[in-house]
GUMINU-672193 format. One line per 4 residues: their letters; for each residue x, y, z of C-alpha. Coordinates in steps of 0.001 Angstrom, whole numbers, padded with zeros to 6 digits, always signed. Example, Ala and Ser with C-alpha at 12.3 -4.5 7.8 and 13.67 -1.06 7.14 Angstrom:
% GUMINU-672193
as = +012300/-004500/+007800 | +013670/-001060/+007140
% end
This chain:
% GUMINU-672193
msqq = +037376/+078207/+015612 | +039126/+082288/+015177 | +038459/+083786/+011561 | +042020/+083833/+011728
iyky = +042412/+080375/+012002 | +039916/+079593/+009166 | +041774/+082138/+006790 | +045150/+080410/+007597
qael = +043651/+077006/+006829 | +042354/+078010/+003571 | +044898/+079513/+002554 | +047073/+076012/+003195
anli = +044208/+074019/+001320 | +044981/+075939/-001794 | +048551/+075652/-001358 | +048256/+071994/-000708
esht = +045537/+071749/-003639 | +048464/+073463/-005972 | +051324/+071076/-005062 | +049057/+067638/-005239
vqdg = +047963/+066560/-008831 | +046671/+063485/-007412 | +045163/+061825/-004933 | +047539/+059730/-002729
ghet = +050433/+060847/-000630 | +053235/+063611/-001950 | +056750/+064264/-000893 | +057883/+068193/-001325
vvps = +060609/+069865/-002052 | +060591/+071077/+001891 | +062399/+068066/+004040 | +060185/+066151/+006202
lffs = +057100/+068434/+004628 | +054794/+065570/+003042 | +050844/+066221/+001668 | +047855/+064022/+001419
rfsd = +044943/+064556/-000951 | +041886/+062012/-001524 | +038646/+063016/-003605 | +036635/+060238/-001831
tagp = +036300/+058671/+001605 | +039462/+055979/+001535 | +040644/+053229/+003808 | +041396/+051044/+005608
lygv = +045027/+052564/+005070 | +047456/+050605/+006626 | +050979/+052045/+007576 | +053499/+052982/+010538
hnps = +053191/+056399/+011691 | +056451/+058006/+011885 | +057181/+060892/+014620 | +055277/+063891/+013074
lciv = +052508/+066557/+013786 | +049496/+066007/+010980 | +047118/+068804/+010129 | +043744/+068173/+008356
vqgr = +042917/+071030/+006359 | +039974/+070232/+004649 | +037792/+066523/+005271 | +038162/+064344/+008458
kevm = +040454/+061592/+009341 | +040028/+058628/+011935 | +043223/+056778/+013304 | +043326/+052996/+015068
lske = +046111/+052230/+016966 | +045185/+049033/+018554 | +041877/+049225/+019517 | +042389/+053474/+020431
lfty = +040559/+055488/+018073 | +041939/+059053/+017357 | +039376/+061379/+015385 | +040573/+064546/+013691
gpad = +039614/+067526/+011398 | +040574/+070836/+010781 | +040104/+072456/+014566 | +042305/+070144/+015344
ylvs = +045977/+068072/+015289 | +047691/+064652/+015954 | +051260/+063938/+017142 | +052687/+060616/+016915
svnl = +056065/+060701/+019160 | +057326/+057340/+018477 | +056887/+055361/+015034 | +053437/+052802/+015625
piig = +051487/+051060/+013398 | +048150/+052370/+012715 | +045325/+051704/+010083 | +043814/+055080/+008871
hvte = +040289/+056213/+007278 | +039327/+059242/+005405 | +036094/+059684/+006695 | +035444/+063008/+004640
aspk = +035925/+063675/+001207 | +034623/+064208/-001965 | +035586/+065442/-005379 | +034381/+069222/-004694
vpyl = +035683/+069494/-001920 | +038895/+066762/-001168 | +040481/+065396/+001745 | +043946/+067780/+001914
alki = +046183/+067097/+005168 | +050014/+067730/+005796 | +052626/+066080/+007527 | +055659/+067267/+009410
eftp = +058085/+064439/+010312 | +060837/+065330/+013081 | +063516/+063270/+014844 | +064776/+062970/+018479
deil = +067607/+064939/+017894 | +065815/+067972/+016308 | +063388/+067750/+019518 | +066654/+067490/+021647
evlr = +068119/+070972/+020371 | +064475/+072541/+021055 | +064452/+071411/+024255 | +068349/+072617/+024977
efqm = +068308/+075477/+022927 | +065048/+077096/+024917 | +065788/+075339/+028539 | +062935/+073298/+028272
gvnk = +062891/+070508/+030824 | +061257/+067410/+030896 | +060497/+064830/+033577 | +062094/+062349/+032847
keht = +060564/+059987/+035935 | +057249/+061844/+034744 | +054383/+058682/+033812 | +054634/+056904/+030460
krgm = +052541/+058580/+028343 | +050568/+057028/+024998 | +052896/+057680/+021951 | +049873/+059384/+019820
yvnl = +047321/+061993/+021007 | +045121/+064717/+019351 | +045099/+068305/+020646 | +042951/+071379/+019494
iels = +044664/+073490/+016999 | +046484/+076888/+018042 | +046460/+079746/+016275 | +050633/+080718/+016798
llda = +051153/+076936/+015836 | +049123/+077139/+012741 | +050934/+080040/+011437 | +054025/+078691/+012065
varf = +052913/+075938/+009811 | +051346/+078508/+006949 | +054938/+079929/+007024 | +056440/+076183/+006768
vrll = +054261/+075342/+003800 | +054744/+078812/+001878 | +058107/+078071/+001105 | +056876/+075822/-001571
dhpe = +056541/+078634/-003298 | +060315/+080714/-002405 | +062371/+077235/-003096 | +065488/+079136/-002864
dvpv = +064678/+080274/+000766 | +064253/+076522/+002146 | +068141/+075799/+003021 | +067959/+079088/+005274
lapl = +064701/+078800/+006639 | +063130/+075659/+006582 | +065206/+074501/+009706 | +064451/+077724/+011683
ikke = +060791/+077636/+010938 | +060566/+073654/+011817 | +062629/+074740/+015129 | +059588/+076607/+015829
iiyr = +056627/+074300/+015038 | +058547/+071759/+017460 | +058760/+074739/+020307 | +054965/+075442/+019878
vlqg = +053991/+071554/+019906 | +055952/+070694/+022743 | +054755/+073887/+024651 | +050778/+072304/+024281
phga = +048854/+070669/+026726 | +050573/+067227/+025623 | +053705/+068439/+024947 | +055456/+066649/+027250
amgq = +054888/+062963/+025508 | +056949/+064393/+022493 | +059200/+065947/+024957 | +059974/+062734/+026676
mave = +060824/+060478/+023547 | +063842/+062711/+023226 | +065296/+062486/+026661 | +067911/+059855/+027729
gsst = +066785/+058074/+031150 | +063018/+059109/+030378 | +060543/+055620/+030059 | +059514/+056799/+026190
yqis = +063225/+057038/+025399 | +063831/+053644/+026538 | +061093/+052091/+025018 | +061660/+054023/+022092
daih = +064691/+051723/+021431 | +063050/+048420/+021657 | +060984/+049816/+018870 | +063635/+050963/+016792
himn = +064870/+047348/+017361 | +061787/+046107/+016533 | +061087/+047674/+013519 | +064626/+046537/+012033
hynq = +064238/+043221/+012775 | +060653/+042973/+012829 | +061310/+039546/+010414 | +063868/+037457/+012953
sirv = +062440/+036131/+016018 | +062665/+038383/+019193 | +063232/+037462/+022775 | +061140/+040076/+025142
eela = +064224/+039498/+027515 | +066193/+040936/+024303 | +064155/+043852/+024153 | +064339/+044570/+028186
eian = +067955/+044583/+028071 | +068118/+046948/+025303 | +065506/+048833/+026876 | +067536/+048577/+029923
mgvs = +064254/+047572/+032097 | +063008/+044195/+033555 | +060688/+042347/+031270 | +057551/+042986/+033675
slhr = +058717/+047148/+033560 | +058808/+046724/+029484 | +055711/+045185/+028990 | +053664/+047898/+030883
hfke = +056076/+050399/+029470 | +055482/+049197/+026235 | +051821/+049249/+026238 | +051038/+052942/+027821
vtam = +053078/+054080/+024678 | +051975/+052065/+021942 | +048610/+050513/+022934 | +050211/+047136/+022175
spiq = +052522/+044308/+023381 | +055924/+044003/+021901 | +054419/+040451/+019888 | +051381/+042688/+018999
fqkq = +053363/+044994/+017172 | +056143/+043320/+015348 | +052869/+041123/+013875 | +051481/+044615/+012587
lrlq = +054961/+045392/+010956 | +055165/+041783/+009686 | +051816/+042125/+008024 | +051796/+045213/+007089
earr = +055387/+044242/+004842 | +053777/+041286/+003553 | +050421/+043028/+002250 | +053372/+045417/+000643
llls = +055533/+042534/-000841 | +052755/+040807/-002189 | +051038/+044145/-003864 | +054379/+045381/-005057
ettd = +056484/+042311/-006481 | +055478/+038797/-008307 | +055333/+036720/-005115 | +053148/+034456/-003637
asda = +051970/+034531/-000193 | +053788/+031109/+000787 | +056905/+033376/-000174 | +055894/+036776/+001451
afrv = +055267/+034783/+004989 | +058499/+033493/+005084 | +060323/+036523/+004028 | +058463/+038632/+007030
gyes = +059333/+036003/+009400 | +056357/+033644/+009174 | +057560/+029839/+009039 | +053964/+028640/+008874
psqf = +051818/+029649/+005924 | +048626/+028780/+007668 | +049312/+030906/+010517 | +050209/+033732/+008438
srey = +047426/+033535/+006427 | +045181/+033409/+009373 | +046819/+036474/+011161 | +046702/+037939/+007786
srlf = +042632/+037596/+007322 | +042460/+038788/+010946 | +044213/+041945/+010341 | +042986/+043089/+006801
glpp = +039469/+040919/+006796 | +040278/+038646/+003909 | +042956/+035868/+002870 | +046094/+037224/+001312
kedi = +045110/+036211/-001965 | +041831/+037463/-002406 | +043037/+040872/-000521 | +045553/+041558/-003144
kqlr = +042959/+040616/-006077 | +040685/+043204/-004094 | +043181/+046183/-004275 | +044087/+045754/-007416
etyd = +040531/+045580/-008696 | +039907/+049263/-006901 | +043236/+050710/-007783 | +042363/+049975/-011355
qrvn = +038725/+051261/-011152 | +040304/+054756/-009888 | +042969/+054941/-012357 | +039936/+054448/-015230
a = +037454/+056608/-013920
% end
């Protein structure tokens, strides 16, 4: 990496450290900008990756999408073009050199605005691409991101400058080697756009029984085409996608509310508590009760450390 890239990364690390008091995820006063900080390796971290750009400025992280592994650190950036259930691991972090990262979320409308304004064409018929990728960081992109993050120290400039700089960031990502994957998500008629409609429906109705024929109709595809394109974008089938959403939400309910496994199973759409327990154990490694107990003990140890 060039000295200029190292300089930007050092600046971004200082900015993130100054705006994050403790470990975990942090919202900022700049809309769509989020920080992460960890003083030790962490994971597995389960969640849904929104359409976004992620940059690690210190440390290293791994993201599992189904059975695919994406590794990225200060030399890379990760883009998710659709909502994807993932498992993350912070693999490099220490109290002296904490893991520091930023995320900038974007919407299809914001991408489409950039495509139209700069007359950037996207081939609707191009082969469907995976909804997540890692690419080497480029100086022009890092420069725009640094200016975006600097707005935290000048909140009065945020309403005017944040939308302009964010537009430049999207433009830089679209210009990158895999930018078409993000562009297709916003262009009506592309396979990725159609699959994103199916993803949106599953996310809004994850706790209900979903027929593949219904998803195919929403995506304006045949059933076999839906299966093929859905797996190309998400690395999993629609049913596997829904299952991960259900289990992640059940875990959140068990952690945040006084509810038992049977009630959580019912609320996320399971009819059989035993099936829920089996699938929960398969994803998280432990039955619900033991998993939640371990998570709470780990949290208490960190708080009291």
